[in-house]
Each structure stands twice: as C-alpha cells, then as structure tokens.
Phi, psi and omega in degrees: 000318179298319182292328175301314182299313178303314184293323178294319178298317179296322179298327187266337183240129175269164177302322182295321178303317187284314187281324185312316183295343185252335188228133171283112183257144175230152182298134174216088189068225179272002180251180174238153190220144177198180177282143181301131174278353188260350183201165177277131177205152181264329182256120179304133176226009182259119184247145176232131176252107180298324182294326183260351182058043179222167179226159171209134177250112183284340179290318184254359181057040175229151181193179179154212185248196186296327184287313178293332176295311182293324176301313184295315185285325184258357181062036181243170178273184185298318181301315181295320178294320181299318183292317178302312183287327178292320175300317178293327183271354182072031178256126179280130180287168180310124181310136182254150177307117186304323183294315183292317183295318183295323178290321177298318176297323177299318180299312175302319181291322176298316183288331175291315181294322178296322181294318178294319178301314179291322182295321177294331181290332192289314191302326183271358185261107186295311180305312182298318178296318180296322180294317181293323181291323179295325183274003177071025177277119182270173185297320182301316180294319176302316183286317180302316189262002177053042180294138180222197183218138171255119181294160173285059181230146189284323186225025180300309183293319184299315180297317183296316183290328174291320176298329182278000175097010177273138183289143184302323183294326177287326178295321181290315179298333176285355177082021187257342176223159178212166178218155178230141175056036173074010179282168179303135180297147185224164186291141182286326186250125179218141177052051185219143168289132191249122177249109176294145176254126185251153171282181185296342178270357179088013174268134175297126181241348184191177176222160169234126179246129178257125183302139185263315181294141180276323187268083181204147174267358183290155177302144181299317183236138174236128177251156177297151175288163180292140179227184176301331183264337190238109171247107185307328186280353185240353183242134179248129176297126178092354185298323178301324183269345187259352185310306184296316180299319180296318182293315186284318181280344179062036166193148177262140179255104185268117179245186192262321184219183186298316183293324176300317181297300190296322179285335172296313178297317178302330181270000173111352180268085184282008181254007187278139178217165176211157170281166185230105172074013180205168173284162179297137186238169174296330177291322176297314182292328176297321175301313183294322185289342176294330188260322182200152182264004181242143184220136169245124177268126175235080185252174175297146183273011178275186184296322176295329179288320178297318180300320180291324174300317178301313182296315177301318180295318180305313185282313192283322179297321181293336177267011176077021183271156176264114185241125176239164181234129177265119184279117176271144179298148178307131179080006179240147175240173177307317180298320177297320185288321179296321180287322186249338183208065183303318177303318179294321179299312179295327179292318179299318178295315180297328183260022183297140181251154179304148187300330176296319179290329175299313180293326175298319182289323182295314176301316178301322177294334189260336189234130180255327181292130186301312184294316177300322175302311179300320182292316181298316178299316182300314187278331191248343182249313180309321176298333175290329175296326178290342176284333185289126187282320184292121174302324181291320179292319179297318181297324176299314181284340169299316183290323177298315179291323177296315179297325179295320181271354184060046175232171178280151180304325184297327180294318181292319178298325180292317179297318181293327180289328178287341174291341178063219182266045180269152178210176178260128176295160180287345183260339180206191180252023178278123179300137181224157182290136175282149176290169179305150184297150179294168182301146180300128171067021187303313180291318177296322180295317177298320179299316181290318175303313178302320179299314183292321183292319179291318179303322181302326183280342188260343186261171180286176188298324183294317182286331176299319180296326178294314177302312185301313181293318179296313178299322176296320177297321186278313189261346176078012179225155178287153186297329180299317178292323182293318181302326181293336184272354182265131180301138179300322182296320181291322179295323183293322179297315183296324182307306184292323180295313186285326178300320178286320184291315183293333181295339180258001185254143171285171180298320179297316180295326176299317180296317178301318180296316178297317182296321177297314184290323183292322173299314173304314177299316182297323180300313183299315181297318182295314181295327173301312182297319182296316178298320178297319178295319177298321176294321178297316180298319181295321183290323179291331184293342178270354179173024179269167178285147179302325181291321177295321178296314180296323180296313183290325175301320177292324176292326179293316179300317179299320181289323177298323181291327178293328183288332182264007173299159173297138179300154179289137179236176178300323179296319178300317181295321180292340179273351180283000000 
C-alpha cells in the first residue's frame, strides 16, 4: 500500500513541479539547469532531468528524486517528505485510525492554545518583560519565537484549557499537567518564561520554562515530559527556523540553551539550534546532516561544556562530519556574548578550530609537565583521529598533533597503530573494538553499477542487450534487480555525467568505455566472492568437515583463476 502511494505521488508530480518553487530553472539541452539551492554559487551546477525525474547538484555532490529533494530542502525524513508531496499531489495517504488521528490533532491543538495563552500573558507582566529586556531579547525576537509567560498559579492553564473545550486526559497527555498521590492535577509550568519547542514543521509540541523568581529552590529550567508528539532525542530547539540558515551558510551553530539560540538568531546567526532537556544524540546529528556536513559548537567552556564537545565529537566524526569549536570566554555563553560583546562572539565563531585542535588547547591549558602532556594527548586525542573517516584529513591532523608535541609524524602513526582497531563509542570515551571492515570496493561497485544502469538507458537496443547479458554474467542477477540496489543519488549523478560524455563518443568508443567499466566491476565482484570464501574457510578450519574445506579451497582457486583471466574487451561485448 505504501509503495502504491509513493508511485501515485510520482505519477502526479514531476521533478520540475517540485524543484521549480525553490530553484529558477533554465533549459539546458533536454535537461534543466539552475543555481544550487544547497549552497551559494555564481555558476549554475544544479541539473534536473525531466525524463528521469531526477536531479543532481555538482557543487554539493547530492542528488536523487522528488522525495530526497524535499527531504534536503525541508529537513524532514522520508515520511515527512511523503506527507508534504502527497498533500501537494492531492493523494490521500494510507487511512489512519480516526480515533488515533483525532487524539493527536487534539494534542497539537492543545499545545497551540497553550502557546497563545502564555504569549498573551507576557505583555502585561512587568517583571517578565524587564527580565527579557535585561537579557537583551527584543520585541521582534519575542514575537518570532512566541516567547510567553506562565503565571505563578497552580491551575491557571489547566482551567483555561478546560474552558476552551479540551478533555482533561488530552491535557495530561500533552504534558501540561500532572498529579501526585491522587490529588487534583496541576500545571507543570508556573512562574516561568516560556519557550515553545517546535517540530520541523513549526508546530508547538512541547515547552521549556525558565524560572522567573530569584528566591526559589525550584529548578532553573523545566522541560515538558516526553509525549506522543515530543521525543527529546529527536527534536532540536530552533530547527524549524534554522533549516534555511544551515543550508545556505553550510554549517549548523550548536549552542546550549533557548536564550543562546534566540539571541544568536537575533544577532544574525540564523543557523543556531540546541538540544532540549537531553544530551546530543545520533538522531539529532542525522537531522543536521540532512542540511550540512559542517557544525560549529559554541558551548560553555566549563567541564560540562567540554564533556558535551566530546560527546558531539564521538558521534559527528564517526559520521564523517567536519566539527569545529568556538571557544567561549570562561563564565560566558553565547547569550551573554551577544548581549555584552557581539563583536567578540562573531570573532569566536570566525576563529572556531577543528575539534582535534580544540582538545589539544584544552589539555595544554591544564598540563604543564611535558611527559604528562604527551600521555594525555595519546589517551584523549588520538582516539578521535581514528574516528576521522577521510584518510587525507586524518593524515593532516596526525601532522597537527605531531607539531603540537614536537615529535615526528611517524611517532603519532605508530601510536595510532598500537591503538589497533579501537574507537570511541557514541555514548562515552571508552575505547571499543571497531566492527569488521566493509565489503571490498563497495563504493566503487555502486558507482560502476550506476554507470552501467544509466548507460543502458542511453544506448540503442542492441547495446542494451549486451549490457544486460554482461551484467547478468558478472553479478548473477537481472538488470532490473541490480537497479533496485543502486542508490538514487548515485544514479542521478551518473546520468548527467554520461549524457554529456556519450554525446561526444562514437559507437566503437562507447563499447570501449563499457568494456573498461565492466572489467573493473568484474574484478570487484570476484574479489568480494573471494573474501567471502576466505571467511567461510577460516570458520571451517576450527571444526569443519574435510570435504567442505576441500570444496571451498577449489572455489577459492577458481576465483583466483578468474582474477587472472584476460580483461573484458570491446570484442567480447560484440560477441555477446
């Protein structure tokens, strides 16, 4: 049913329909061309293929279909993109239980009404307005972020929502009231500056309340409990308003709290976001990575802030992200700096250093003894180098650490090798074993399969049959099955590259190109099979039957023979 819905959306919406509201497109042969919506550029490098219903951006190396485009532009997951496009296409999604849908809509309505209620409370409350003014929050920011006030009353919001017609059980499920020992439910938020927390579509789903009274033993901040609409591990405060800024500036500014976010936006950093009531999670990072692969952390410089940087580094480096840290003065946070030293804040962001360099500086400030310094760097910094995916980037920071310690790069590489296959888990800094290495040539294999699939659509029928037969011989599968395994983004990139390349080649040259790529693919497939057989053999050696061992040894020999065969040539293809 779900796949039928996706297909109906695709049938009703073309890639041009979806992209045109975001990008000014112009004719470029049989394709369309425009400036990338993902980055600032002067020369258009964003291509759209109406025939294939695909796009590809050469500036940012991303592409795909209508769903991946909406995911990238709106910062939503596939389900979110499907909902947006289904509404645009007039396609009804799979029917939902009316009772469940009605209840969720009730929760949204309750939280919207609560947001209005808190917002209406604010203008007439002098202490709250004086506090916000003291924190340098202006009226425009108050209105944009819908900042409000919960009076110091036990059941004011509950009574208001009941009078507005909402059921008590729904008010409780929205996380706005609670009860203890069977007593009458009371408001969760009292005497607090209220910050609504919005989902990626801009709907309020929770609140964070900052205590207004100074003379109180109550917690400074209180956040909504988790509800059907609010999962702390998946929602970032400010994400709905920061999506465009993250995409256009090509980095997210991760700060610590609500005041840090709203004042950063007020200062022009429209890419600022923060977590709400929990530590940074992989889900948070995945949200950011949809929009940009770069993050600058602007957190407190105390122990808690450093621990937060470590956690972020654990997750982000493992996902191949570029992470920098803007060093805040001791005792200051972004909100303080925006209010009191905006120039200094901007300078700190501008001078943000890679997280490895940041850790080196932190250790240097804490340790004077040379030997202890080296031991701290070995134990606390080198494990992060193992997290860096890019070999070139890792080698660069090997040099940075070597220069910092005044030793040779070889010494750092030797230390890294002694760490073995250790890494840092996402939850702490304890070294753990890395899982088995990925399949041989997996990225290259995807690229070559993509090349062949796109080439198949561009050549005449005779050559199409040759490609189909060759792929079946090499991969043991029909081309239709192979196409399903290749990422849409990779196919879209190949499409625009091959259309231009093939237009300048003769028929013989096309066959030469195909033969060359097919040979590379054959080598990868054979080596993958060989690796599998070696793993099977290693397992049998500890307790397998002799006949099974002999059989696998024969298969290994056969695969080695295949590797030494004559490469595929144009003549081979002509003979298929």
